[in-house]
MIZA-338567 format. One record per residue (C-alpha): residue number from 1; residue in three letters; x, y negated, z negated. Coordinates in Angstrom, 3 decimals, decimal comma, padded with zeros to 6 digits. Layout:
BEGIN
+-----+-----+----------+----------+----------+
|   i |  aa |       c1 |       c2 |       c3 |
+-----+-----+----------+----------+----------+
| NUM | Ala |        X |        Y |        Z |
...
+-----+-----+----------+----------+----------+
END
This chain:
BEGIN
+-----+-----+----------+----------+----------+
|   i |  aa |       c1 |       c2 |       c3 |
+-----+-----+----------+----------+----------+
|   1 | Met |  048,115 |  005,808 |  022,823 |
|   2 | Pro |  051,082 |  003,555 |  021,958 |
|   3 | Glu |  051,791 |  003,347 |  018,216 |
|   4 | Ala |  051,357 | -000,438 |  018,268 |
|   5 | Glu |  047,725 | -000,035 |  019,286 |
|   6 | Phe |  046,897 |  002,371 |  016,466 |
|   7 | Asp |  045,217 |  000,549 |  013,578 |
|   8 | Arg |  046,460 |  002,404 |  010,498 |
|   9 | Ala |  044,166 |  000,501 |  008,150 |
|  10 | Lys |  041,147 |  001,454 |  010,242 |
|  11 | Ala |  042,279 |  005,088 |  010,329 |
|  12 | Lys |  042,725 |  005,103 |  006,547 |
|  13 | Ala |  039,279 |  003,582 |  006,005 |
|  14 | Phe |  037,753 |  006,222 |  008,276 |
|  15 | Thr |  039,530 |  009,015 |  006,404 |
|  16 | Gln |  038,105 |  007,681 |  003,146 |
|  17 | Leu |  034,656 |  007,577 |  004,721 |
|  18 | Met |  035,013 |  011,177 |  005,886 |
|  19 | Val |  036,090 |  012,250 |  002,407 |
|  20 | Arg |  032,926 |  010,683 |  000,959 |
|  21 | His |  030,798 |  012,454 |  003,552 |
|  22 | Leu |  032,464 |  015,790 |  002,787 |
|  23 | Glu |  032,037 |  015,260 | -000,941 |
|  24 | Gly |  028,354 |  014,546 | -000,416 |
|  25 | Ala |  027,948 |  017,658 |  001,713 |
|  26 | Ala |  029,671 |  019,780 | -000,928 |
|  27 | Val |  027,525 |  018,345 | -003,724 |
|  28 | Ser |  024,374 |  019,007 | -001,691 |
|  29 | Val |  025,252 |  022,723 | -001,578 |
|  30 | Met |  025,618 |  022,806 | -005,348 |
|  31 | Leu |  022,417 |  020,798 | -005,812 |
|  32 | Glu |  020,517 |  023,446 | -003,877 |
|  33 | Ile |  022,085 |  026,223 | -005,970 |
|  34 | Gly |  021,134 |  024,404 | -009,156 |
|  35 | Arg |  017,577 |  023,941 | -007,923 |
|  36 | Arg |  017,185 |  027,587 | -006,963 |
|  37 | Val |  018,437 |  029,044 | -010,234 |
|  38 | Gly |  016,744 |  026,521 | -012,527 |
|  39 | Leu |  019,815 |  024,890 | -014,022 |
|  40 | Phe |  018,488 |  021,348 | -013,824 |
|  41 | Glu |  015,310 |  022,272 | -015,675 |
|  42 | Ala |  017,328 |  024,125 | -018,325 |
|  43 | Met |  019,721 |  021,231 | -018,887 |
|  44 | Ala |  016,970 |  018,617 | -018,891 |
|  45 | Glu |  015,623 |  020,134 | -022,103 |
|  46 | Met |  018,909 |  020,079 | -024,048 |
|  47 | Gly |  021,533 |  017,660 | -025,245 |
|  48 | Pro |  025,298 |  018,154 | -024,818 |
|  49 | Ala |  026,062 |  021,870 | -024,590 |
|  50 | Thr |  028,846 |  024,250 | -023,641 |
|  51 | Ser |  028,755 |  026,299 | -020,466 |
|  52 | Glu |  028,041 |  029,381 | -022,608 |
|  53 | Val |  024,943 |  027,815 | -024,138 |
|  54 | Ile |  023,728 |  026,490 | -020,778 |
|  55 | Ala |  024,210 |  029,880 | -019,113 |
|  56 | Glu |  022,444 |  031,714 | -021,942 |
|  57 | Thr |  019,526 |  029,275 | -021,907 |
|  58 | Ala |  019,118 |  029,610 | -018,134 |
|  59 | Gly |  019,685 |  033,379 | -018,185 |
|  60 | Leu |  022,657 |  033,142 | -015,841 |
|  61 | Asn |  026,273 |  034,290 | -015,586 |
|  62 | Glu |  028,550 |  031,922 | -017,527 |
|  63 | Arg |  031,473 |  031,993 | -015,111 |
|  64 | Tyr |  029,312 |  030,893 | -012,197 |
|  65 | Val |  027,603 |  028,264 | -014,333 |
|  66 | Arg |  030,971 |  026,877 | -015,468 |
|  67 | Glu |  032,220 |  026,491 | -011,913 |
|  68 | Trp |  028,930 |  024,908 | -010,834 |
|  69 | Leu |  029,146 |  022,500 | -013,746 |
|  70 | Ala |  032,639 |  021,461 | -012,646 |
|  71 | Ala |  031,289 |  020,516 | -009,226 |
|  72 | Met |  028,395 |  018,629 | -010,822 |
|  73 | Val |  030,738 |  016,728 | -013,142 |
|  74 | Cys |  033,094 |  015,728 | -010,335 |
|  75 | Gly |  030,083 |  014,790 | -008,204 |
|  76 | Gly |  028,732 |  012,448 | -010,851 |
|  77 | Ile |  025,599 |  014,483 | -011,543 |
|  78 | Val |  026,512 |  015,871 | -014,974 |
|  79 | Glu |  028,471 |  014,147 | -017,774 |
|  80 | Tyr |  031,387 |  015,963 | -019,477 |
|  81 | Thr |  033,023 |  015,485 | -022,875 |
|  82 | Ala |  036,482 |  017,021 | -022,575 |
|  83 | Ala |  037,289 |  017,143 | -026,284 |
|  84 | Glu |  034,277 |  019,315 | -027,022 |
|  85 | His |  033,922 |  021,044 | -023,633 |
|  86 | Thr |  030,271 |  020,047 | -023,475 |
|  87 | Tyr |  028,095 |  019,093 | -020,529 |
|  88 | Arg |  025,065 |  016,828 | -020,443 |
|  89 | Leu |  022,477 |  016,025 | -017,797 |
|  90 | Pro |  021,377 |  012,444 | -018,575 |
|  91 | Arg |  017,623 |  011,987 | -018,677 |
|  92 | Glu |  017,956 |  009,309 | -015,981 |
|  93 | His |  019,569 |  011,914 | -013,692 |
|  94 | Ala |  017,133 |  014,645 | -014,711 |
|  95 | Ala |  014,265 |  012,409 | -013,563 |
|  96 | Gly |  015,580 |  012,630 | -010,009 |
|  97 | Leu |  016,266 |  016,359 | -010,145 |
|  98 | Thr |  013,333 |  017,942 | -011,978 |
|  99 | Gly |  009,574 |  017,811 | -012,249 |
| 100 | Ser |  006,796 |  017,519 | -009,709 |
| 101 | Ser |  006,830 |  013,766 | -009,154 |
| 102 | Thr |  008,071 |  011,927 | -006,078 |
| 103 | Arg |  011,215 |  010,983 | -008,008 |
| 104 | Asn |  012,505 |  014,542 | -007,644 |
| 105 | Leu |  014,839 |  014,413 | -004,640 |
| 106 | Thr |  015,896 |  018,066 | -004,599 |
| 107 | Ser |  013,209 |  018,920 | -002,044 |
| 108 | Met |  015,174 |  016,827 |  000,464 |
| 109 | Val |  018,294 |  018,866 | -000,305 |
| 110 | Glu |  016,226 |  022,003 |  000,275 |
| 111 | Met |  015,964 |  021,030 |  003,942 |
| 112 | Phe |  019,666 |  021,649 |  004,608 |
| 113 | Pro |  019,705 |  025,475 |  004,349 |
| 114 | Leu |  016,768 |  025,662 |  006,754 |
| 115 | Met |  018,381 |  023,270 |  009,214 |
| 116 | Asn |  021,735 |  025,071 |  008,932 |
| 117 | Arg |  019,996 |  028,299 |  009,904 |
| 118 | Val |  019,215 |  026,955 |  013,377 |
| 119 | Ile |  022,608 |  025,333 |  014,070 |
| 120 | Pro |  023,473 |  027,959 |  016,748 |
| 121 | Glu |  020,185 |  027,372 |  018,571 |
| 122 | Val |  020,475 |  023,576 |  018,383 |
| 123 | Ala |  024,080 |  023,703 |  019,574 |
| 124 | Gln |  022,975 |  025,808 |  022,528 |
| 125 | Ala |  020,285 |  023,252 |  023,335 |
| 126 | Phe |  022,997 |  020,572 |  023,513 |
| 127 | Arg |  024,534 |  022,584 |  026,370 |
| 128 | Thr |  021,438 |  023,741 |  028,199 |
| 129 | Gly |  018,734 |  021,240 |  027,275 |
| 130 | Gly |  015,373 |  022,295 |  025,946 |
| 131 | Gly |  015,120 |  022,752 |  022,218 |
| 132 | Val |  014,324 |  025,135 |  019,372 |
| 133 | Pro |  010,731 |  026,401 |  019,110 |
| 134 | Tyr |  008,656 |  025,711 |  016,024 |
| 135 | Ser |  008,458 |  029,455 |  015,365 |
| 136 | Ala |  012,217 |  029,545 |  014,657 |
| 137 | Tyr |  011,662 |  027,557 |  011,466 |
| 138 | Gln |  008,877 |  029,746 |  010,143 |
| 139 | Pro |  007,744 |  031,022 |  007,750 |
| 140 | Asp |  009,899 |  028,767 |  005,566 |
| 141 | Phe |  009,087 |  025,391 |  007,120 |
| 142 | Thr |  005,373 |  025,245 |  006,302 |
| 143 | Gly |  005,974 |  026,088 |  002,651 |
| 144 | Leu |  008,865 |  023,655 |  002,344 |
| 145 | Met |  006,885 |  020,786 |  003,832 |
| 146 | Asp |  004,018 |  021,622 |  001,505 |
| 147 | Arg |  006,291 |  021,489 | -001,564 |
| 148 | Arg |  007,823 |  018,224 | -000,375 |
| 149 | Ser |  004,531 |  016,491 |  000,369 |
| 150 | Arg |  002,303 |  017,569 | -002,535 |
| 151 | Pro |  003,779 |  015,196 | -005,157 |
| 152 | Arg |  003,553 |  012,306 | -002,697 |
| 153 | Phe | -000,099 |  012,983 | -001,912 |
| 154 | Asp | -000,978 |  013,594 | -005,559 |
| 155 | Glu |  000,435 |  010,192 | -006,481 |
| 156 | Leu | -000,282 |  008,046 | -003,426 |
| 157 | Leu | -003,117 |  009,468 | -001,294 |
| 158 | Phe | -005,886 |  007,443 | -002,927 |
| 159 | Ser | -003,950 |  004,445 | -004,234 |
| 160 | Ala | -001,873 |  003,732 | -001,119 |
| 161 | Tyr | -002,652 |  005,766 |  001,991 |
| 162 | Leu | -006,438 |  005,501 |  001,685 |
| 163 | Gly | -006,564 |  002,611 | -000,749 |
| 164 | Lys | -004,562 | -000,088 |  001,014 |
| 165 | Pro | -006,515 | -000,258 |  004,314 |
| 166 | Glu | -009,615 | -002,326 |  003,697 |
| 167 | Gly | -012,936 | -000,509 |  003,485 |
| 168 | Ile | -011,797 |  003,135 |  003,723 |
| 169 | Ile | -012,535 |  004,223 |  000,137 |
| 170 | Pro | -016,105 |  002,814 |  000,081 |
| 171 | Arg | -016,930 |  004,567 |  003,355 |
| 172 | Leu | -015,583 |  007,868 |  002,023 |
| 173 | Glu | -017,672 |  007,459 | -001,115 |
| 174 | Ala | -020,792 |  006,787 |  000,963 |
| 175 | Gly | -020,215 |  009,802 |  003,209 |
| 176 | Ile | -018,453 |  010,052 |  006,600 |
| 177 | Arg | -016,954 |  012,679 |  008,914 |
| 178 | Val | -013,184 |  013,033 |  008,499 |
| 179 | Ala | -010,497 |  015,025 |  010,315 |
| 180 | Asp | -006,854 |  015,503 |  009,345 |
| 181 | Val | -004,549 |  016,528 |  012,210 |
| 182 | Gly | -001,418 |  018,502 |  011,429 |
| 183 | Cys | -002,950 |  019,346 |  008,065 |
| 184 | Gly | -000,456 |  022,093 |  007,144 |
| 185 | Thr | -001,710 |  023,864 |  004,046 |
| 186 | Gly | -004,560 |  021,375 |  003,740 |
| 187 | His | -003,626 |  019,753 |  000,442 |
| 188 | Cys | -004,831 |  016,314 |  001,577 |
| 189 | Ile | -008,149 |  017,703 |  002,757 |
| 190 | Thr | -008,649 |  019,512 | -000,521 |
| 191 | Leu | -007,892 |  016,392 | -002,551 |
| 192 | Met | -010,244 |  014,259 | -000,448 |
| 193 | Ala | -013,051 |  016,823 | -000,389 |
| 194 | Arg | -013,050 |  017,000 | -004,182 |
| 195 | Arg | -012,895 |  013,231 | -004,602 |
| 196 | Phe | -015,555 |  012,409 | -001,988 |
| 197 | Pro | -018,292 |  015,086 | -002,075 |
| 198 | Lys | -020,601 |  013,106 |  000,233 |
| 199 | Ser | -018,064 |  013,210 |  003,085 |
| 200 | Thr | -017,192 |  016,220 |  005,234 |
| 201 | Phe | -013,631 |  017,150 |  006,180 |
| 202 | Val | -011,979 |  019,253 |  008,888 |
| 203 | Gly | -008,284 |  020,090 |  008,956 |
| 204 | Tyr | -006,483 |  021,032 |  012,190 |
| 205 | Asp | -003,062 |  022,650 |  012,539 |
| 206 | Ile | -001,291 |  025,010 |  014,943 |
| 207 | Ser |  000,138 |  027,092 |  012,077 |
| 208 | Glu | -001,987 |  030,136 |  011,334 |
| 209 | Glu | -000,104 |  030,604 |  008,052 |
| 210 | Gly | -000,791 |  027,015 |  007,058 |
| 211 | Ile | -004,488 |  027,251 |  007,869 |
| 212 | Ala | -004,791 |  030,528 |  005,961 |
| 213 | Gly | -003,273 |  028,850 |  002,919 |
| 214 | Ala | -005,559 |  025,844 |  003,341 |
| 215 | Arg | -008,683 |  027,992 |  003,448 |
| 216 | Ala | -007,629 |  029,832 |  000,309 |
| 217 | Ala | -006,899 |  026,592 | -001,568 |
| 218 | Ala | -010,229 |  025,028 | -000,560 |
| 219 | Arg | -012,354 |  028,039 | -001,434 |
| 220 | Gly | -015,569 |  026,823 | -003,071 |
| 221 | Leu | -015,516 |  023,420 | -001,366 |
| 222 | Asp | -018,536 |  023,328 |  000,935 |
| 223 | Asn | -017,466 |  020,047 |  002,575 |
| 224 | Ala | -014,020 |  021,239 |  003,780 |
| 225 | Ser | -013,142 |  023,510 |  006,705 |
| 226 | Phe | -009,992 |  024,337 |  008,659 |
| 227 | Val | -009,285 |  025,254 |  012,280 |
| 228 | Val | -006,193 |  026,538 |  014,085 |
| 229 | Gln | -006,070 |  023,996 |  016,890 |
| 230 | Asp | -003,693 |  022,312 |  019,329 |
| 231 | Ile | -004,736 |  018,690 |  018,859 |
| 232 | Ala | -003,794 |  017,809 |  022,431 |
| 233 | Lys | -006,746 |  020,022 |  023,436 |
| 234 | Leu | -009,124 |  018,888 |  020,712 |
| 235 | Glu | -012,809 |  018,810 |  021,617 |
| 236 | Thr | -015,484 |  017,852 |  019,121 |
| 237 | Arg | -019,276 |  017,900 |  019,430 |
| 238 | Ala | -019,775 |  015,078 |  016,938 |
| 239 | Pro | -017,420 |  012,102 |  016,627 |
| 240 | Phe | -015,376 |  011,465 |  013,507 |
| 241 | Asp | -015,488 |  008,264 |  011,474 |
| 242 | Leu | -011,948 |  008,687 |  010,141 |
| 243 | Ile | -008,988 |  010,697 |  011,400 |
| 244 | Thr | -005,725 |  010,955 |  009,486 |
| 245 | Ala | -002,272 |  012,184 |  010,493 |
| 246 | Phe |  000,366 |  012,371 |  007,800 |
| 247 | Asp |  003,859 |  012,650 |  009,324 |
| 248 | Ala |  002,474 |  014,773 |  012,149 |
| 249 | Ile |  002,641 |  012,856 |  015,432 |
| 250 | His |  006,262 |  012,240 |  016,394 |
| 251 | Asp |  007,225 |  015,917 |  016,795 |
| 252 | Gln |  004,212 |  016,872 |  018,904 |
| 253 | Ala |  004,744 |  018,417 |  022,329 |
| 254 | Asp |  002,432 |  015,788 |  023,804 |
| 255 | Pro |  002,205 |  012,894 |  021,333 |
| 256 | Ala |  000,623 |  010,532 |  023,876 |
| 257 | Gly | -002,008 |  013,150 |  024,694 |
| 258 | Val | -002,648 |  013,789 |  021,005 |
| 259 | Leu | -003,190 |  010,085 |  020,374 |
| 260 | Arg | -005,606 |  009,903 |  023,306 |
| 261 | Arg | -007,556 |  012,903 |  021,987 |
| 262 | Ile | -007,702 |  011,329 |  018,538 |
| 263 | Arg | -009,002 |  008,104 |  020,041 |
| 264 | Ala | -011,625 |  010,015 |  022,045 |
| 265 | Ala | -012,728 |  011,947 |  018,948 |
| 266 | Leu | -013,477 |  008,789 |  016,966 |
| 267 | Gly | -016,955 |  007,330 |  016,918 |
| 268 | Arg | -017,989 |  003,681 |  017,087 |
| 269 | Gly | -016,023 |  001,680 |  014,531 |
| 270 | Gly | -013,842 |  004,692 |  013,723 |
| 271 | Thr | -010,416 |  004,440 |  012,121 |
| 272 | Phe | -007,195 |  006,385 |  012,626 |
| 273 | Leu | -004,695 |  006,354 |  009,751 |
| 274 | Met | -001,216 |  007,464 |  010,809 |
| 275 | Leu |  001,472 |  007,808 |  008,166 |
| 276 | Asp |  004,942 |  008,079 |  009,659 |
| 277 | Val |  008,586 |  007,401 |  008,916 |
| 278 | Cys |  009,494 |  003,763 |  008,379 |
| 279 | Ala |  012,116 |  002,947 |  010,990 |
| 280 | Ser |  012,822 |  000,681 |  013,904 |
| 281 | Ser |  012,800 |  001,971 |  017,454 |
| 282 | Glu |  016,104 |  000,127 |  017,893 |
| 283 | Leu |  019,178 |  001,955 |  016,576 |
| 284 | Ala |  020,924 | -001,324 |  015,735 |
| 285 | Asp |  018,150 | -002,174 |  013,254 |
| 286 | Asn |  018,621 |  001,113 |  011,399 |
| 287 | Ile |  022,388 |  000,851 |  010,883 |
| 288 | Gly |  023,100 |  000,528 |  007,195 |
| 289 | Val |  019,552 |  001,400 |  006,163 |
| 290 | Pro |  019,533 |  003,979 |  003,337 |
| 291 | Met |  018,810 |  007,521 |  004,529 |
| 292 | Ala |  019,041 |  006,592 |  008,212 |
| 293 | Pro |  021,677 |  009,324 |  008,836 |
| 294 | Tyr |  019,336 |  011,809 |  007,168 |
| 295 | Leu |  016,474 |  010,792 |  009,486 |
| 296 | Tyr |  018,510 |  011,232 |  012,656 |
| 297 | Thr |  019,922 |  014,538 |  011,391 |
| 298 | Met |  016,485 |  015,966 |  010,606 |
| 299 | Ser |  015,318 |  014,697 |  013,989 |
| 300 | Thr |  018,132 |  016,462 |  015,850 |
| 301 | Met |  017,733 |  019,659 |  013,875 |
| 302 | His |  013,931 |  019,827 |  013,929 |
| 303 | Cys |  011,542 |  017,074 |  015,040 |
| 304 | Met |  013,124 |  016,140 |  018,371 |
| 305 | Ser |  014,205 |  019,689 |  019,132 |
| 306 | Val |  010,785 |  021,231 |  018,460 |
| 307 | Ser |  009,135 |  018,697 |  020,758 |
| 308 | Leu |  011,669 |  019,269 |  023,539 |
| 309 | Ala |  011,320 |  023,043 |  023,214 |
| 310 | Ala |  007,608 |  022,674 |  023,992 |
| 311 | Gly |  008,267 |  020,445 |  026,989 |
| 312 | Gly |  007,563 |  017,264 |  025,055 |
| 313 | Pro |  009,329 |  013,890 |  025,144 |
| 314 | Gly |  011,343 |  014,452 |  021,961 |
| 315 | Leu |  010,412 |  011,132 |  020,363 |
| 316 | Gly |  012,419 |  011,977 |  017,261 |
| 317 | Thr |  011,877 |  011,187 |  013,605 |
| 318 | Ala |  012,947 |  007,551 |  013,998 |
| 319 | Trp |  010,683 |  006,792 |  016,962 |
| 320 | Gly |  009,988 |  003,569 |  015,126 |
| 321 | His |  007,389 |  000,868 |  014,712 |
| 322 | Gln |  007,734 | -000,612 |  018,173 |
| 323 | Val |  007,216 |  002,651 |  020,079 |
| 324 | Ala |  004,502 |  003,885 |  017,717 |
| 325 | Thr |  002,505 |  000,658 |  018,000 |
| 326 | Arg |  002,847 |  000,621 |  021,781 |
| 327 | Met |  001,697 |  004,243 |  022,079 |
| 328 | Leu | -001,312 |  003,620 |  019,853 |
| 329 | Arg | -002,370 |  000,714 |  022,057 |
| 330 | Glu | -001,788 |  002,765 |  025,212 |
| 331 | Ala | -004,031 |  005,478 |  023,725 |
| 332 | Gly | -006,884 |  002,974 |  023,621 |
| 333 | Phe | -006,737 |  001,495 |  020,138 |
| 334 | Arg | -007,425 | -002,225 |  020,280 |
| 335 | Asp | -006,673 | -003,155 |  016,676 |
| 336 | Val | -003,401 | -001,757 |  015,265 |
| 337 | Gln | -002,217 | -002,888 |  011,839 |
| 338 | Leu |  001,168 | -001,899 |  010,424 |
| 339 | Leu |  001,586 | -001,599 |  006,653 |
| 340 | Glu |  005,321 | -001,159 |  006,118 |
| 341 | Arg |  006,680 |  001,087 |  003,373 |
| 342 | Val |  003,488 |  002,146 |  001,651 |
| 343 | Asp |  005,934 |  004,507 | -000,023 |
| 344 | Pro |  009,760 |  004,359 | -000,023 |
| 345 | Ala |  010,080 |  006,293 |  003,247 |
| 346 | Asn |  006,887 |  005,762 |  005,232 |
| 347 | Ser |  004,752 |  003,139 |  006,904 |
| 348 | Leu |  001,013 |  003,325 |  007,552 |
| 349 | Tyr | -000,609 |  002,468 |  010,877 |
| 350 | Val | -004,277 |  001,499 |  010,701 |
| 351 | Ala | -005,696 |  001,842 |  014,231 |
| 352 | Arg | -009,336 |  001,035 |  014,836 |
| 353 | Ser | -011,331 |  002,114 |  017,849 |
| 354 | Gly | -012,708 | -001,382 |  018,483 |
| 355 | Asp | -016,075 | -000,114 |  019,787 |
+-----+-----+----------+----------+----------+
END
């Protein structure tokens, strides 16, 4: 390329962008280390302290802690007072790094080691097609998704996911049949079964480990049961009044078939609640949206790849409102309502059978 055609300013801006990306990647590694060894929790309970005090409090090696602290200071996570050689985790930062609320973002960082583990398999799929089977992510994936989702369900299941669609809570209180597809470890089922004793609940998932955990957690609840089941082959003797799917449809091997089976399993006047990632089906609409690169990365490394590995369409994490709404209508739902961003990352689709 002739020198005159090379835009030096554009090249410099791109280099600066790459530096920011690399800094973020480096900080994410240190965030995961800090999460694993409990440094954020230790520092959240203290004021300014030296690396020796922080290491002693956390029960860790001081030299490693000091180097980790340097990365956290340069990454803007921890504050440093040079004159006294003390470090401080501001309470405003600690709120996003500790605790069991949805404000704790370290569970998102926890995804990177798992995704990095399958880089060779995903890279091979780029060359040969296909994908990476769900089994390649186990046993870690089920537990990780459970840890990520529990705070969200604890805070938002009743107030937002079940509370915002009109009429759902009263029906649950009166007593209806409910199924949750892709239930994982069954935390949602357990919460609902305790809250609504007059209703009965069934959780379906393909993970035997997840279902085993769900059964253990729901022990003593007579109105909750769990089944290892491929939802695309779901058959039910009695129709359900409500079916839920929390972030479980887009990575299915046969999402269109799953939606049709869900529609067929609903009784007259039944409702399907589908919580899924808030995104547009059009890439141009997602440019500049916070966390959009994260969505497409997780899609490439898991959601799309798992679907393709099973012979599915590989919808991807950001399949988007337009495609999701169209597929719900094609599955036979006549009334589809979209409630955007019922939480910071997800939208809720309220699809009624129309019978």
